[in-house]
C-alpha positions as CSV (number, residue, x, y, z in Angstrom):
1,M,19.8,-39.5,78.2
2,T,21.3,-37.7,81.2
3,A,24.7,-36.1,81.7
4,F,25.8,-39.4,83.2
5,G,24.8,-41.9,80.5
6,E,21.8,-43.8,79.3
7,W,19.6,-46.9,80.0
8,T,20.1,-50.1,78.1
9,L,19.4,-53.8,78.4
10,V,21.8,-56.5,79.6
11,H,20.9,-60.1,80.0
12,G,17.3,-59.0,79.2
13,L,17.4,-56.7,82.3
14,P,17.5,-52.9,82.6
15,A,20.9,-51.5,83.1
16,F,22.6,-48.1,83.0
17,S,25.6,-47.3,80.9
18,Y,27.6,-44.7,82.7
19,T,29.6,-42.6,80.1
20,M,30.7,-39.5,81.9
21,D,34.4,-38.8,82.4
22,Q,33.8,-37.5,86.0
23,D,37.4,-36.2,86.4
24,G,37.0,-34.0,83.3
25,D,33.4,-33.0,83.5
26,P,32.6,-30.1,85.9
27,R,29.0,-31.4,86.3
28,A,30.3,-34.4,88.2
29,L,31.1,-32.5,91.3
30,W,28.5,-32.4,94.0
31,D,28.3,-31.3,97.7
32,P,27.3,-33.8,100.4
33,I,27.1,-30.8,102.8
34,L,28.4,-32.7,105.8
35,D,31.5,-34.0,104.0
36,P,33.8,-32.5,101.3
37,P,32.6,-32.2,97.7
38,T,33.1,-35.3,95.6
39,R,32.9,-36.6,92.1
40,R,31.9,-40.1,93.2
41,H,28.5,-41.4,92.0
42,A,27.4,-44.8,93.3
43,V,24.5,-47.2,93.2
44,H,23.5,-49.8,95.8
45,L,22.8,-53.3,94.6
46,G,22.3,-56.5,96.7
47,N,20.9,-59.9,97.5
48,R,19.2,-60.8,100.8
49,R,22.4,-60.4,102.8
50,I,25.1,-58.2,101.3
51,T,25.0,-54.8,99.7
52,L,27.4,-54.0,96.8
53,V,28.0,-50.3,96.3
54,A,29.4,-49.8,92.8
55,D,30.8,-46.5,91.7
56,N,31.8,-44.6,88.6
57,Y,35.5,-45.2,89.3
58,G,35.0,-49.0,88.9
59,R,35.5,-49.6,92.6
60,C,33.2,-51.1,95.2
61,D,32.1,-51.0,98.8
62,L,30.5,-53.9,100.7
63,F,28.0,-53.4,103.5
64,D,26.5,-56.0,105.8
65,E,23.8,-55.4,108.4
66,H,23.6,-59.0,109.7
67,T,24.7,-58.1,113.3
68,G,25.1,-54.3,113.0
69,L,25.6,-51.5,110.6
70,R,29.1,-52.2,109.3
71,W,31.1,-51.5,106.1
72,L,33.1,-54.7,105.4
73,T,35.3,-52.6,103.1
74,R,35.2,-49.4,101.1
75,D,36.6,-48.0,97.8
76,T,38.4,-51.1,96.6
77,G,38.3,-53.9,94.1
78,V,40.5,-53.7,91.0
79,A,41.5,-56.1,88.2
80,T,44.6,-55.6,86.2
81,A,46.0,-57.4,83.1
82,G,48.9,-56.4,80.8
83,G,48.8,-52.8,81.8
84,L,45.0,-52.5,81.8
85,S,43.1,-51.6,85.0
86,T,39.4,-51.5,85.7
87,A,39.8,-48.5,88.0
88,G,39.4,-45.1,86.4
89,S,37.1,-42.4,85.1
90,T,37.1,-43.3,81.4
91,T,36.5,-47.1,81.5
92,E,33.2,-48.4,80.2
93,R,31.0,-48.8,83.2
94,L,27.6,-50.5,83.4
95,F,25.3,-50.7,86.4
96,G,22.8,-53.6,86.4
97,P,20.0,-54.5,88.9
98,A,22.4,-56.7,91.0
99,F,25.7,-56.4,89.2
100,A,28.3,-53.9,87.9
101,V,30.5,-54.3,84.9
102,V,33.7,-52.5,83.9
103,R,35.3,-52.9,80.5
104,V,38.7,-51.6,79.4
105,A,40.7,-52.3,76.2
106,G,44.1,-51.7,74.9
107,E,45.9,-52.6,71.7
108,R,46.7,-56.2,72.8
109,L,44.0,-57.1,75.3
110,S,40.4,-56.4,76.5
111,L,39.4,-56.9,80.1
112,E,35.9,-57.1,81.5
113,R,35.2,-57.3,85.2
114,T,31.7,-58.2,86.5
115,V,30.9,-58.0,90.3
116,L,27.6,-59.7,91.1
117,C,25.6,-60.2,94.2
118,P,24.6,-63.9,93.9
119,E,21.0,-64.9,94.4
120,G,20.1,-65.9,98.0
121,E,21.7,-64.9,101.3
122,Q,25.4,-65.1,100.4
123,P,27.6,-62.6,102.3
124,W,30.0,-62.4,99.4
125,V,30.1,-61.2,95.8
126,L,31.0,-63.1,92.7
127,V,33.7,-61.6,90.5
128,R,33.9,-62.7,86.8
129,L,37.0,-61.6,84.8
130,R,37.1,-62.0,81.1
131,V,40.3,-61.3,79.2
132,R,40.5,-61.5,75.4
133,N,43.6,-61.5,73.2
134,L,43.0,-58.9,70.5
135,T,46.2,-59.8,68.5
136,D,47.2,-62.5,66.1
137,E,50.0,-63.6,68.4
138,R,50.1,-65.6,71.6
139,V,49.9,-63.4,74.7
140,R,51.2,-64.5,78.2
141,V,50.1,-62.1,80.9
142,P,49.3,-62.1,84.7
143,L,45.7,-61.4,85.6
144,T,45.3,-59.9,89.1
145,E,42.2,-59.3,91.2
146,E,42.8,-57.2,94.3
147,W,40.7,-56.0,97.2
148,Q,41.8,-54.2,100.3
149,S,40.1,-54.6,103.7
150,R,38.9,-51.2,104.9
151,P,36.2,-52.1,107.5
152,A,34.2,-49.5,109.4
153,E,31.3,-49.5,111.8
154,V,28.8,-46.7,111.5
155,S,28.5,-44.7,114.7
156,L,25.2,-43.1,115.7
157,I,24.8,-39.7,113.9
158,S,28.6,-39.1,113.5
159,G,29.2,-41.7,110.8
160,P,31.7,-44.5,109.9
161,A,34.7,-45.2,112.1
162,P,37.5,-47.7,111.5
163,A,36.8,-51.2,112.8
164,P,38.5,-54.6,113.1
165,D,39.0,-56.8,110.0
166,P,35.8,-58.9,109.7
167,G,37.6,-61.8,108.1
168,L,37.3,-61.0,104.4
169,E,38.8,-63.5,102.0
170,L,39.3,-63.8,98.2
171,E,39.0,-67.1,96.5
172,L,39.6,-68.4,93.0
173,I,36.6,-70.7,92.6
174,G,37.9,-74.2,92.6
175,G,41.4,-73.0,93.6
176,E,43.4,-70.8,95.9
177,R,41.9,-68.8,98.8
178,T,43.6,-66.0,100.6
179,R,43.2,-63.4,103.4
180,S,45.5,-61.0,101.6
181,G,42.8,-59.9,99.1
182,R,45.1,-60.4,96.1
183,L,45.3,-63.3,93.7
184,T,47.2,-63.5,90.4
185,I,46.3,-66.0,87.7
186,P,48.8,-66.5,84.8
187,L,47.1,-66.4,81.4
188,D,48.3,-67.9,78.2
189,L,46.0,-66.7,75.4
190,E,46.0,-68.0,71.9
191,P,45.6,-65.5,69.1
192,G,42.0,-64.1,69.4
193,G,41.6,-66.4,72.5
194,E,39.6,-65.6,75.6
195,R,39.8,-66.8,79.2
196,T,37.1,-66.4,81.9
197,V,38.0,-66.6,85.6
198,E,35.5,-66.6,88.5
199,L,36.3,-65.6,92.0
200,R,34.4,-64.6,95.1
201,Y,35.1,-62.1,97.9
202,G,33.6,-61.5,101.3
203,L,32.8,-63.6,104.3
204,L,33.4,-66.9,102.7
205,D,32.8,-69.1,105.7
206,E,29.2,-67.9,105.8
207,G,26.4,-68.6,103.4
208,A,25.9,-71.5,101.0
209,P,28.6,-73.0,98.8
210,V,29.0,-71.6,95.3
211,S,26.4,-73.1,93.0
212,G,26.2,-72.3,89.3
213,G,28.3,-69.2,89.3
214,T,27.5,-65.9,87.6
215,E,25.3,-67.2,84.8
216,A,23.1,-69.2,87.2
217,S,22.7,-66.1,89.4
218,L,21.8,-63.9,86.4
219,A,19.2,-66.4,85.3
220,G,17.7,-66.5,88.7
221,L,17.6,-62.7,88.9
222,A,15.9,-62.5,85.5
223,A,13.3,-65.1,86.7
224,R,12.7,-63.3,90.0
225,L,12.1,-59.8,88.9
226,P,8.6,-58.6,87.9
227,R,7.7,-57.2,84.5
228,A,5.3,-54.4,83.7
229,H,3.9,-52.5,80.7
230,A,1.6,-49.4,80.8
231,A,0.5,-47.3,77.8
232,Q,-0.1,-44.5,80.3
233,A,3.5,-44.7,81.6
234,P,6.0,-46.3,79.1
235,E,8.9,-45.9,81.6
236,A,7.2,-48.6,83.9
237,E,8.6,-51.3,81.6
238,R,12.1,-50.4,82.7
239,E,11.5,-49.0,86.2
240,V,9.3,-51.7,87.7
241,P,11.9,-54.5,87.5
242,W,14.6,-52.0,88.4
243,H,12.8,-50.9,91.5
244,A,12.0,-54.4,92.5
245,A,15.6,-55.5,92.3
246,L,17.0,-52.6,94.3
247,L,14.2,-52.9,96.9
248,A,14.8,-56.6,97.6
249,G,18.5,-56.0,97.3
250,G,18.3,-53.7,100.3
251,S,17.2,-56.5,102.6
252,C,19.6,-58.3,105.0
253,A,19.2,-61.5,107.0
254,D,19.2,-60.4,110.6
255,G,21.5,-62.4,112.8
256,V,20.2,-60.8,116.0
257,L,16.4,-60.5,115.7
258,G,15.7,-63.1,113.0
259,G,14.0,-62.5,109.7
260,H,15.2,-59.8,107.3
261,T,15.7,-56.1,107.9
262,L,14.7,-53.7,105.1
263,D,15.6,-50.4,106.5
264,Q,15.6,-47.0,104.7
265,G,19.3,-47.0,104.0
266,S,20.6,-43.7,102.5
267,C,21.9,-41.2,105.1
268,Y,20.1,-42.9,107.9
269,S,22.0,-46.2,107.9
270,F,25.1,-45.6,105.9
271,R,26.0,-42.1,107.2
272,H,24.2,-41.7,110.5
273,G,24.0,-45.2,111.9
274,F,20.4,-46.1,112.6
275,N,17.6,-48.2,111.3
276,G,14.5,-46.2,111.6
277,A,11.8,-45.5,111.9
278,A,10.1,-48.8,112.5
279,R,7.4,-47.8,110.1
280,D,9.8,-47.7,107.2
281,P,10.7,-51.4,106.7
282,L,7.0,-52.2,107.0
283,Q,6.2,-49.7,104.2
284,H,9.0,-51.0,102.1
285,A,7.8,-54.6,102.4
286,L,4.2,-53.8,101.1
287,P,5.0,-54.3,97.3
288,L,7.0,-57.4,98.1
289,V,3.7,-59.0,99.0
290,Y,3.2,-59.2,95.3
291,T,6.7,-60.1,94.2
292,E,8.5,-61.9,97.0
293,P,5.9,-62.6,99.7
294,D,8.2,-64.7,101.8
295,L,10.5,-61.7,102.2
296,A,7.5,-59.5,103.0
297,L,6.6,-61.9,105.8
298,S,10.2,-62.1,107.0
299,V,10.4,-58.3,107.3
300,L,7.1,-58.2,109.2
301,R,8.4,-60.8,111.7
302,N,11.7,-58.9,112.0
303,T,10.1,-55.5,112.7
304,C,7.7,-57.0,115.2
305,A,10.8,-58.4,117.0
306,W,12.0,-54.8,117.6
307,G,9.2,-54.4,120.1
308,S,8.3,-55.0,123.7
309,P,5.7,-57.3,125.1
310,D,3.2,-54.4,125.7
311,G,3.0,-53.9,121.9
312,D,5.2,-50.8,121.6
313,L,7.7,-50.4,118.7
314,P,10.8,-48.3,119.3
315,Y,11.4,-45.4,116.9
316,A,14.6,-47.0,115.6
317,L,17.5,-49.4,116.2
318,R,21.0,-48.2,117.0
319,P,24.0,-49.5,115.1
320,D,24.2,-52.5,117.4
321,K,20.5,-53.2,116.9
322,S,19.5,-52.1,120.4
323,P,16.3,-50.0,120.6
324,W,16.7,-46.2,120.2
325,T,13.9,-44.6,122.1
326,D,15.1,-41.2,123.3
327,L,14.6,-39.1,120.1
328,F,11.0,-39.7,118.8
329,R,8.1,-41.7,120.1
330,P,5.8,-41.8,117.1
331,S,2.1,-42.6,117.5
332,D,1.6,-44.3,114.1
333,Q,4.1,-47.2,114.0
334,N,1.7,-50.0,115.1
335,L,-0.6,-49.1,112.2
336,W,2.1,-50.0,109.6
337,A,2.5,-53.5,111.1
338,L,-1.2,-54.1,111.1
339,W,-1.4,-52.9,107.5
340,L,1.4,-55.1,106.2
341,A,0.0,-58.1,108.1
342,A,-3.5,-57.6,106.6
343,E,-2.2,-57.1,103.1
344,Y,0.0,-60.2,103.3
345,L,-3.0,-62.3,104.5
346,A,-5.4,-61.0,101.9
347,A,-2.9,-61.7,99.0
348,T,-1.5,-65.0,100.2
349,G,-4.1,-66.6,102.4
350,D,-1.2,-67.8,104.6
351,A,-3.1,-67.9,107.9
352,A,-0.6,-70.4,109.3
353,A,2.1,-67.7,109.3
354,F,0.3,-66.0,112.2
355,G,0.6,-69.0,114.4
356,A,4.4,-69.1,114.2
357,D,6.3,-67.7,117.2
358,V,8.2,-64.4,116.9
359,P,10.6,-63.1,119.6
360,Y,10.6,-59.8,121.3
361,H,13.8,-57.8,121.4
362,P,16.4,-59.5,123.6
363,V,16.6,-56.5,125.9
364,H,13.1,-57.4,127.2
365,D,14.0,-61.0,128.1
366,A,10.5,-62.0,127.1
367,R,9.2,-65.3,125.7
368,P,8.3,-65.4,122.0
369,V,4.6,-65.4,121.1
370,P,2.8,-66.1,117.8
371,L,2.8,-63.4,115.2
372,G,-0.9,-63.0,115.6
373,E,-0.5,-62.3,119.3
374,H,2.2,-59.7,118.5
375,L,-0.3,-57.9,116.3
376,R,-3.1,-58.1,118.9
377,R,-0.8,-56.5,121.5
378,Q,0.2,-53.9,119.0
379,F,-3.5,-53.1,118.4
380,R,-4.0,-52.9,122.2
381,F,-1.0,-50.5,122.5
382,F,-2.4,-48.3,119.8
383,A,-5.9,-48.3,121.2
384,D,-5.1,-48.1,124.9
385,V,-1.7,-46.4,125.3
386,V,-1.5,-44.1,122.2
387,G,-5.2,-43.6,122.7
388,R,-7.3,-40.6,121.7
389,G,-7.5,-36.9,122.7
390,D,-10.2,-34.4,123.5
391,H,-11.6,-34.2,120.0
392,G,-11.6,-38.0,119.7
393,H,-8.7,-38.2,117.3
394,V,-5.6,-40.3,117.8
395,R,-3.0,-38.7,120.0
396,I,0.1,-37.5,118.3
397,L,2.6,-38.1,121.1
398,N,5.8,-36.4,119.9
399,A,5.5,-37.3,116.2
400,D,3.3,-39.1,113.8
401,W,4.5,-39.8,110.2
402,N,5.9,-36.3,110.1
403,D,8.9,-36.1,112.6
404,L,8.5,-32.3,112.5
405,A,4.8,-32.1,112.9
406,I,5.1,-30.9,116.5
407,S,7.6,-28.1,115.8
408,R,5.6,-26.9,112.8
409,S,2.2,-26.9,114.6
410,G,2.5,-23.5,116.2
411,A,1.7,-24.8,119.7
412,P,4.3,-25.4,122.5
413,A,5.9,-28.7,122.0
414,E,5.1,-30.0,125.6
415,D,1.5,-29.2,125.1
416,M,1.3,-31.0,121.8
417,I,3.0,-34.0,123.1
418,E,0.6,-34.2,126.1
419,R,-2.7,-33.3,124.4
420,G,-2.0,-33.0,120.6
421,E,-4.1,-35.1,118.2
422,S,-3.3,-36.3,114.7
423,V,-6.0,-36.2,112.1
424,L,-3.5,-38.0,109.9
425,N,-3.3,-40.9,112.2
426,S,-7.1,-41.0,112.6
427,A,-7.5,-41.1,108.8
428,M,-4.9,-43.8,108.4
429,A,-6.3,-45.8,111.2
430,A,-9.8,-45.5,109.7
431,W,-8.4,-47.4,106.7
432,V,-6.1,-49.8,108.4
433,L,-8.2,-51.0,111.3
434,P,-11.1,-52.6,109.3
435,R,-8.4,-54.6,107.3
436,Y,-6.8,-55.7,110.6
437,A,-10.2,-56.6,111.9
438,A,-10.7,-59.0,109.0
439,L,-7.3,-60.6,109.9
440,A,-8.2,-60.9,113.6
441,E,-11.6,-62.4,112.6
442,R,-10.0,-64.9,110.3
443,L,-7.6,-66.0,113.1
444,G,-10.7,-66.5,115.4
445,D,-10.3,-63.3,117.5
446,H,-13.8,-61.9,116.9
447,A,-13.8,-59.6,119.9
448,T,-10.6,-57.8,118.8
449,G,-11.9,-57.7,115.2
450,K,-15.2,-56.1,116.3
451,E,-13.4,-53.5,118.4
452,A,-11.0,-52.6,115.6
453,R,-13.7,-52.3,113.1
454,E,-15.8,-50.1,115.4
455,L,-12.9,-47.9,116.2
456,G,-12.0,-47.5,112.5
457,G,-15.6,-46.4,111.8
458,T,-15.6,-43.9,114.6
459,L,-12.4,-42.4,113.4
460,R,-13.6,-42.2,109.8
461,D,-16.6,-40.2,110.9
462,L,-14.4,-37.8,112.9
463,V,-12.1,-37.3,109.9
464,A,-15.2,-36.5,107.7
465,G,-15.9,-33.6,110.1
466,E,-12.5,-32.1,109.4
467,W,-13.4,-31.0,105.9
468,T,-12.8,-27.2,105.5
469,G,-14.4,-26.9,102.1
470,R,-11.0,-27.0,100.5
471,W,-9.1,-29.8,102.3
472,F,-8.9,-31.7,105.6
473,R,-7.4,-30.3,108.8
474,R,-4.1,-31.8,109.9
475,A,-4.0,-31.8,113.8
476,Y,-5.2,-30.3,117.0
477,G,-3.4,-29.0,120.0
478,P,-4.5,-27.1,123.1
479,G,-6.1,-23.9,121.6
480,V,-4.6,-24.7,118.1
481,V,-6.1,-26.0,114.9
482,V,-3.5,-27.1,112.4
483,G,-4.3,-27.1,108.7
484,E,-7.3,-24.7,108.7
485,D,-5.6,-22.2,106.3
486,D,-2.8,-24.3,104.8
487,L,-2.8,-27.7,103.1
488,W,-0.8,-30.5,104.8
489,L,-0.6,-33.1,102.1
490,E,0.0,-36.2,104.2
491,V,-3.6,-36.3,105.7
492,Q,-5.4,-35.6,102.4
493,P,-5.0,-39.0,100.6
494,W,-5.8,-41.0,103.8
495,A,-9.0,-38.9,104.2
496,I,-10.0,-40.1,100.7
497,L,-8.9,-43.7,101.1
498,C,-10.7,-44.2,104.4
499,G,-14.0,-43.0,103.0
500,A,-14.2,-39.8,105.0
501,A,-14.4,-37.8,101.8
502,T,-17.4,-38.0,99.6
503,P,-16.7,-38.7,95.9
504,G,-17.3,-35.0,95.1
505,Q,-15.0,-33.9,97.9
506,A,-12.4,-36.4,96.8
507,R,-12.3,-35.2,93.2
508,A,-12.3,-31.5,94.2
509,L,-9.5,-32.1,96.7
510,L,-7.4,-33.9,94.1
511,D,-7.9,-31.0,91.7
512,T,-6.9,-28.6,94.4
513,I,-3.7,-30.5,95.1
514,E,-2.8,-30.5,91.4
515,A,-3.4,-26.7,91.3
516,T,-1.5,-25.9,94.5
517,A,0.9,-28.5,96.1
518,A,1.7,-30.2,92.8
519,A,1.7,-27.0,90.6
520,E,4.8,-26.6,88.4
521,S,6.6,-29.4,90.2
522,P,8.1,-32.0,87.9
523,L,8.6,-34.6,90.7
524,G,5.3,-34.5,92.5
525,A,3.3,-32.7,95.1
526,R,4.9,-30.7,97.9
527,V,4.1,-31.9,101.5
528,R,2.8,-28.4,102.5
529,W,1.2,-25.5,100.7
530,P,1.9,-22.7,100.9
531,A,5.2,-23.0,102.6
532,L,5.6,-20.9,105.8
533,P,7.5,-17.6,105.3
534,G,11.1,-18.1,106.1
535,S,10.6,-21.9,106.5
536,R,13.2,-24.4,105.5
537,A,12.9,-25.9,102.0
538,G,12.1,-29.2,103.6
539,D,8.7,-27.9,104.6
540,G,7.8,-28.0,100.9
541,A,9.7,-31.2,100.0
542,I,8.3,-33.9,97.7
543,W,8.1,-37.1,99.7
544,Y,7.9,-40.5,98.0
545,A,5.8,-41.9,100.8
546,I,3.1,-39.2,100.6
547,N,3.0,-39.1,96.9
548,M,2.4,-42.8,96.8
549,T,-0.8,-42.5,98.9
550,L,-1.8,-39.5,96.7
551,I,-1.5,-41.6,93.6
552,W,-3.4,-44.4,95.2
553,A,-6.2,-42.0,96.3
554,A,-6.4,-40.7,92.7
555,A,-6.6,-44.2,91.2
556,E,-10.3,-44.4,91.9
557,H,-11.4,-40.8,91.7
558,A,-9.1,-39.2,89.1
559,P,-7.0,-42.0,87.4
560,E,-5.6,-39.5,84.8
561,L,-4.1,-37.6,87.7
562,G,-2.9,-40.8,89.3
563,W,-0.9,-41.8,86.2
564,S,0.4,-38.3,85.7
565,W,1.6,-38.2,89.3
566,W,3.2,-41.7,89.0
567,R,5.2,-40.5,86.0
568,R,6.4,-37.5,88.0
569,M,7.6,-39.9,90.6
570,S,9.6,-41.8,88.1
571,L,13.4,-41.8,87.6
572,A,12.7,-40.7,84.0
573,S,11.0,-37.6,85.2
574,H,13.9,-36.7,87.5
575,A,16.4,-37.3,84.8
576,A,14.4,-35.1,82.4
577,A,14.0,-32.2,84.9
578,Y,17.5,-32.4,86.5
579,P,19.8,-34.2,84.0
580,D,23.0,-33.1,85.9
581,V,21.9,-34.4,89.3
582,W,23.0,-38.0,90.1
583,E,20.5,-38.7,92.9
584,G,17.3,-39.5,91.1
585,T,19.1,-41.1,88.1
586,L,19.2,-44.7,89.4
587,S,18.1,-44.3,93.0
588,G,17.3,-41.5,95.3
589,P,16.5,-40.1,98.8
590,D,13.2,-40.2,100.6
591,A,12.3,-36.7,99.5
592,Y,13.3,-34.1,96.9
593,L,13.5,-30.3,97.3
594,P,10.9,-28.4,95.1
595,P,11.8,-26.3,92.1
596,E,11.6,-23.0,94.0
597,S,14.3,-24.2,96.5
598,A,18.0,-23.2,96.3
599,R,18.9,-26.8,95.4
600,P,16.0,-28.1,93.3
601,G,16.0,-31.8,92.5
602,R,18.4,-32.5,95.4
603,T,17.4,-33.3,99.0
604,W,17.1,-31.9,102.5
605,D,19.6,-31.2,105.1
606,L,19.6,-30.2,108.8
607,A,23.3,-29.4,108.8
608,H,23.0,-27.3,111.9
609,L,22.0,-30.6,113.7
610,G,24.7,-32.6,111.9
611,V,22.1,-34.6,109.9
612,A,21.6,-34.4,106.1
613,M,19.9,-36.7,103.6
614,Q,22.1,-34.8,101.1
615,A,25.2,-36.4,102.8
616,Y,24.0,-39.8,101.3
617,P,21.2,-39.0,98.9
618,V,20.8,-42.5,97.2
619,A,19.7,-45.9,98.2
620,N,16.7,-44.8,100.2
621,L,14.3,-47.7,99.8
622,H,11.3,-45.3,99.6
623,A,12.6,-44.4,96.2
624,H,12.0,-48.0,95.1
625,A,9.2,-49.3,97.2
626,Q,6.7,-46.4,96.7
627,P,6.7,-46.4,92.9
628,L,6.1,-50.1,93.0
629,L,3.2,-50.0,95.4
630,A,1.7,-46.9,93.6
631,Y,1.9,-48.8,90.3
632,L,0.0,-51.8,91.8
633,R,-2.6,-49.5,93.3
634,L,-3.2,-47.9,89.8
635,L,-4.0,-51.4,88.6
636,G,-6.6,-51.7,91.4
637,V,-4.6,-54.2,93.6
638,V,-5.7,-53.5,97.1
639,P,-7.2,-55.3,100.1
640,D,-10.6,-54.4,101.4
641,G,-12.1,-54.3,104.9
642,S,-13.6,-57.8,104.5
643,G,-10.2,-59.4,103.9
644,R,-10.7,-59.7,100.1
645,L,-8.1,-58.7,97.6
646,H,-9.3,-56.4,94.8
647,V,-7.6,-56.7,91.4
648,G,-8.3,-54.4,88.5
649,G,-6.5,-53.8,85.2
650,G,-5.7,-51.0,82.8
651,A,-2.0,-51.9,82.5
652,S,0.1,-55.0,83.0
653,F,2.1,-56.5,85.8
654,R,3.6,-60.0,86.0
655,S,5.6,-61.6,88.8
656,R,5.9,-65.2,90.0
657,V,3.0,-64.4,92.4
658,L,0.6,-62.1,90.6
659,T,-0.3,-61.4,87.0
660,V,-2.6,-58.5,86.0
661,A,-3.5,-57.9,82.3
662,P,-4.9,-54.6,80.9
663,D,-8.2,-56.3,80.2
664,G,-8.6,-57.2,83.9
665,S,-7.7,-60.9,83.5
666,G,-5.0,-62.3,85.8
667,R,-3.5,-65.0,87.9
668,L,-2.6,-65.3,91.6
669,A,-0.5,-68.0,93.3
670,P,-1.6,-67.9,97.0
671,L,-0.4,-70.1,99.8
672,G,-3.9,-70.7,101.2
673,P,-7.6,-69.7,100.7
674,V,-8.2,-66.2,99.4
675,E,-11.1,-64.2,98.1
676,L,-10.7,-61.9,95.2
677,V,-12.8,-59.2,93.6
678,T,-12.0,-58.9,89.9
679,P,-13.5,-57.2,86.9
680,A,-15.0,-60.6,86.0
681,G,-16.6,-61.0,89.5
682,P,-15.7,-62.7,92.8
683,V,-13.1,-65.5,92.7
684,S,-12.2,-67.6,95.6
685,G,-10.0,-70.6,96.4
686,P,-8.2,-72.9,96.8
687,V,-10.1,-74.6,99.5
688,S,-7.1,-76.4,100.8
689,G,-3.4,-76.3,99.8
690,A,-1.7,-73.9,97.5
691,G,-2.5,-73.5,93.8
692,P,-2.9,-70.7,91.2
693,L,-6.2,-68.9,90.6
694,T,-7.0,-67.5,87.2
695,W,-9.8,-65.2,86.1
């Protein structure tokens, strides 16, 4: 139990009972750094269109990214009946994986209000009100549901600004509909009687009609979410379905580019107004391959549609979804698209998806091309335009995964941009390119497949030569070697995964990381060790994305470390180490500050630049995607360079798509022919059509 409450089960789903009186408890106050201190604690829930932000005051925000980054309304939504109100700091509050419940009771009545994101792509929320007469007399009372329209558009960097009313409406299902945001229903309750009323609020002219109401959506949610059990990590039983719900709930049907966006959220979208980097939705979609593969494919198509016909992907999209290219030009982004595509094909066998047209961003006025051609052009851009430097490694341009790699390299920025090389990108490419090669070959492009496979092998050999005896070097610049005397964590797992490290080196490196970057850190390994003297705490931050690859690398060579690190990544670990810190309780940022920092368990800021993750430290999708993918990797679920999907065991996972049992048996429901490598041996099929495979 944390200072804020405790976990429970509702409708058979994990939920959090929030019990703090935030107005009376000094631990509730926290500092967003860029904005005034606040006692508000919120969680983001959603469906494939709308985001519901439920808070500890019983109020809600609604966010919609369909055509841009916009708040439909903020800090509103209250039900009242007979003097009872669902707004306040002492009501009973419950946060579920797609719903929020507030309960309040008096001497005469009890009032329960549930706000739910219905299954599907509805741009509105369902509101269920239940009023019970607690007396032995008839009670007549008005029941009122009220929302206020407070729209805002998120401006780039500076944040939300007032915007025109988007057309929000409140409707009593089967009855009155109003733009006022207020409806009153007269109740006449028998002694001990109860009345349930359902409404909906949002953009009511969009989306499908109401079907089945709250109970049907709850049943659909329960059927959709995966289940897990691991003796090595008991918290997986609660956290795997929770993460899966909040991850998919961060998606939004894109009305400009098509498909679904799945951006980082947190301060990037909700406070600073951009969807970036392009690599992030591609990373977030990886575990969806095994839970909601249609959504994973939709995210791949959407992110490819950010690009230009030469295969380049912009760093980010602005609030209006136009490309934002004048801040960073990372050198790794194509690799993430190739990886997601290869993983999707290996797990689903859906080769037909790569023949369907995908547009380019409208600013390019270019004709759509098949998804497979998008990917081929992205490979060409990576190989020919990003290219390689003097040492043969992939060029770094002005960033790789680490946006600050240039400034932390010790070399002049202009020299690094022109001639710098990323061992990290080489190591990642050495793993990704053989898997993309298998995809290209399956689509009949054997020349591209051969080139990608050969380039991957060359890069793997180069990375192998970067072993210092303790770890792998990080980068090169003119006259500069980065990572000779300090450990840059992000390159180390990829060097293991791509095969550049021998088994002995891999085990020794993992032990070194445990003794250095991960030492005395309850949340995982720091991105750099030792931190530079006088450096910002962010230089030693604990990043979800990097700890995921670290856990994955340990899965084969040191599984006991892998499970230990997965547990440190968990919400349970954050709650145990930092019980008074809200971020990390139900959701979190992309990185946490280490225990030696001034604000351990919280997150980074660049306040001098007007940017801070701490300004909006929850609802970053890395906090949900990376634990899911790391869990699957610990179970041995991973594609190989021949296009086969490996599936192991050791713990359990069950979704509508994939089942893995501790003994290594399982089930897969692909869309086309697949080849599996299981503990029982190779499994392949179906020859034609879709159908489940068991082993």
